[in-house]
Structures are given as structure tokens and as C-alpha cells.
C-alpha positions in Angstrom: 34.7 26.8 20.6 35.3 24.4 17.8 34.5 21.4 20.0 31.2 23.1 21.0 30.4 23.8 17.3 31.0 20.2 16.4 28.8 18.8 19.3 26.2 21.3 18.3 26.2 20.1 14.7 26.0 16.5 15.9 23.0 17.3 18.0 21.3 19.1 15.1 22.0 16.1 12.8 20.6 13.6 15.3 17.5 15.7 16.0 16.9 16.3 12.3 17.3 12.5 11.7 14.7 11.8 14.4 12.3 14.3 13.0 12.7 12.9 9.4 11.7 9.4 10.6 8.1 8.5 9.8 5.8 7.4 12.5 4.7 4.5 10.3 7.1 1.8 9.2 7.7 1.3 5.4 4.8 -0.5 3.6 7.1 -3.4 2.8 7.4 -4.2 6.5 3.7 -4.3 7.1 2.1 -7.7 7.7 0.2 -9.0 4.6 -3.2 -8.7 6.4 -2.5 -5.1 7.3 -1.6 -4.2 3.7 -4.8 -6.0 2.5 -6.9 -4.1 5.1 -5.3 -0.8 4.0 -6.0 -1.7 0.4 -9.7 -2.3 1.1 -9.8 1.0 3.0 -8.3 2.8 0.0 -10.7 1.2 -2.4 -13.8 1.8 -0.3 -12.7 5.3 0.8 -11.9 6.4 -2.8 -15.2 5.0 -4.1 -17.1 6.8 -1.3 -15.3 10.0 -2.0 -16.3 9.8 -5.7 -19.9 9.2 -4.7 -19.9 12.2 -2.4 -18.3 14.3 -5.2 -21.1 13.7 -7.6 -23.4 16.6 -6.5 -20.4 19.0 -5.9 -19.9 21.9 -8.3 -16.6 23.7 -7.8 -15.1 26.2 -10.2 -13.9 24.4 -13.3 -16.1 21.4 -12.6 -19.2 22.4 -14.5 -20.1 22.7 -18.2 -23.6 23.4 -19.4 -24.8 22.5 -15.9 -23.1 19.1 -16.0 -20.3 18.0 -13.8 -17.7 15.1 -14.0 -19.0 11.6 -13.6 -16.7 10.7 -10.7 -18.1 7.2 -10.4 -17.5 6.4 -14.0 -13.9 7.6 -13.6 -13.5 5.3 -10.7 -14.9 2.3 -12.5 -12.6 2.9 -15.5 -9.5 3.3 -13.2 -10.5 0.1 -11.3 -11.4 -2.0 -14.3 -8.4 -1.2 -16.4 -6.3 -3.6 -14.2 -9.0 -6.1 -13.3 -11.0 -8.9 -14.8 -14.3 -8.6 -16.7 -16.2 -9.9 -13.7 -14.5 -7.4 -11.3 -15.3 -4.5 -13.7 -18.9 -5.6 -14.0 -19.4 -5.9 -10.2 -17.8 -2.6 -9.5 -19.9 -0.8 -12.1 -23.2 -2.4 -10.9 -22.5 -1.8 -7.2 -21.5 1.9 -7.7 -24.4 2.3 -10.1 -26.8 1.0 -7.5 -25.3 3.4 -4.9 -25.8 6.3 -7.4 -29.4 5.2 -7.9 -29.9 5.4 -4.1 -28.8 9.0 -4.2 -30.8 10.0 -7.3 -33.6 7.8 -8.7 -33.6 4.0 -9.4 -35.5 4.3 -12.7 -33.7 4.4 -15.1 -30.8 2.8 -13.4 -27.2 4.0 -13.5 -26.0 0.4 -12.7 -26.6 -0.7 -16.3 -24.4 1.9 -17.9 -21.6 1.6 -15.3 -21.7 -2.2 -15.5 -21.2 -2.0 -19.3 -18.4 0.5 -18.8 -16.6 -1.9 -16.4 -16.9 -4.8 -18.8 -15.7 -2.8 -21.8 -12.8 -1.3 -20.0 -11.6 -4.7 -18.7 -12.0 -6.2 -22.2 -9.9 -3.4 -23.7 -7.1 -4.0 -21.2 -7.3 -7.8 -21.7 -6.8 -7.4 -25.5 -3.9 -4.9 -24.9 -5.6 -2.2 -27.0 -4.5 0.4 -24.5 -1.5 1.6 -22.5 -1.8 2.8 -19.0 -0.9 6.5 -18.9 -2.8 9.8 -18.4 -3.7 10.3 -22.0 -5.0 6.7 -22.5 -7.1 6.8 -19.3 -8.5 10.2 -20.3 -9.4 8.9 -23.7 -11.1 5.8 -22.3 -13.0 7.9 -19.8 -14.2 10.2 -22.6 -15.5 7.3 -24.7 -17.1 5.5 -21.7 -18.8 8.6 -20.6 -20.5 8.8 -24.0 -21.4 5.1 -23.8 -22.9 5.4 -20.3 -25.0 8.5 -21.1 -26.2 6.8 -24.3 -27.3 3.8 -22.4 -29.1 6.1 -19.9 -30.8 7.9 -22.8 -31.9 4.6 -24.3 -33.5 3.6 -21.0 -35.4 6.9 -20.8 -36.6 6.3 -24.4 -37.9 2.9 -23.5 -39.9 4.3 -20.5 -42.1 6.2 -23.0 -43.0 9.1 -20.8 -41.0 11.6 -22.8 -40.6 12.3 -26.5 -37.5 10.9 -28.3 -36.7 14.4 -29.7 -36.5 15.9 -26.2 -34.4 13.1 -24.8 -31.8 12.9 -27.5 -31.5 16.7 -27.9 -30.6 17.1 -24.3 -28.4 14.0 -23.9 -26.3 14.9 -26.9 -25.2 18.0 -25.1 -25.1 16.3 -21.7 -23.0 13.4 -23.0 -20.5 15.7 -24.6 -20.1 17.9 -21.6 -19.8 15.0 -19.2 -17.3 13.3 -21.4 -15.1 16.4 -21.7 -15.1 17.1 -17.9 -14.7 13.5 -16.9 -11.7 13.0 -19.1 -10.1 16.2 -17.9 -10.5 15.2 -14.2 -9.7 11.5 -14.7 -6.0 11.9 -13.6 -7.1 13.2 -10.2 -8.5 9.7 -9.5 -6.1 7.7 -11.6 -2.8 9.0 -10.3 -3.0 8.3 -6.6 -4.8 4.9 -7.0 -2.4 3.7 -9.7 0.6 4.7 -7.5 -0.9 2.8 -4.5 -1.6 -0.4 -6.5 1.8 -0.3 -8.1 3.4 -0.2 -4.7 1.4 -3.1 -3.6 2.3 -5.0 -6.7 6.0 -4.4 -6.3 5.9 -5.5 -2.7 4.0 -8.7 -3.6 6.4 -9.6 -6.4 9.5 -8.9 -4.3 
């Protein structure tokens, strides 16, 4: 009976060890081109997800009829570890995609491009540390900046009164900034973990 018990335990251990093994090899064992391809897929997939989340209004994701600016969050998360040019390009491209979903005039590309540049400059000058609180604070400030730029563009168009524009966008900018900063860790945490893993593998 003891021998049977021991053999049974061995079988259970081997079967559990087999089940615990992942179907995919560790990321460090991947070929460099496979890691690069996966990185592009993560970047493109996360940006596309943020684009599709813009019109979504789930419980806790709306304040005064305004939702989080998911594309702005993505641009901040991307630009905080990239160059000024990379931040500018990401903001302009995502802004143009947002224009395609809404309206091209006034353009969201201007505001998001400025956000990408300012975020990259802040990181370059070491004004910030990369944690949840810092990212949330940056997103809050950049949401106000992007909405202000959008309001200025509306004012320059001249088809609405300045009082109407600024009365609405003061509330809209504050609501967007609060919600975007609260939801920023949802985008920042998984992307930051992924890029940290790639950096460790590259440096090893």
C-alpha cells in the first residue's frame, strides 16, 4: 500500500508539473524579431483598444457627460519613455485617427501632438518619476492642455461665441482631466510591465 501511495504521488507530481508548464517558451528565449513583432502588436493593439474605448460609457467612466480621454492617456504613457519626435508622431497619428472617428475640424492631432512633446520633454529633463501618482498627475495636466488647445481652435473658427465655448470647456476640461487621471493606471501598468521586460532582456 505504501509503494502504491508513493507511485501515486509521483504520478500526481509529474502530471501537475506538466500542467504548470506554459505552452509558450519564456520571453527571453524568443528570437529578437519575434519579440519585436510582439512589441509592435502590443503597441498597435493597445492604441486601437484606446481608440475603440473613446465612445464607451461604462459605470464610473462618465462625469458631466464626459468620459476619459483614452488616447491622451496612451500618448502620455508612450511619450514618458520616448524621444520628443516619437511623442510628437504618436500624438499626431492618434489625433488624426480620432479626427476620422469624430470631425477633422478642429483637429485633435494638434492637442495630442503637443501633449506628446511636453511629456517627452518632462521626462528628458527628469522632472518626473515613473509611478502611478506621477503618471496620473501628468495625465491630469495634459488633459487640461489638450482641451484648452481644442477650445482655442474652436474660438479661432469664429462660428461660436467665446463665452459659450469657454463656459463649456472649463467644465469639460476638468471632468476629462479627473477621469483620465483616475483611469491612467489601467493603461500604464500593463504597458510599463511589458516594456520593462523587454528592456531587461535587451540589457541582459
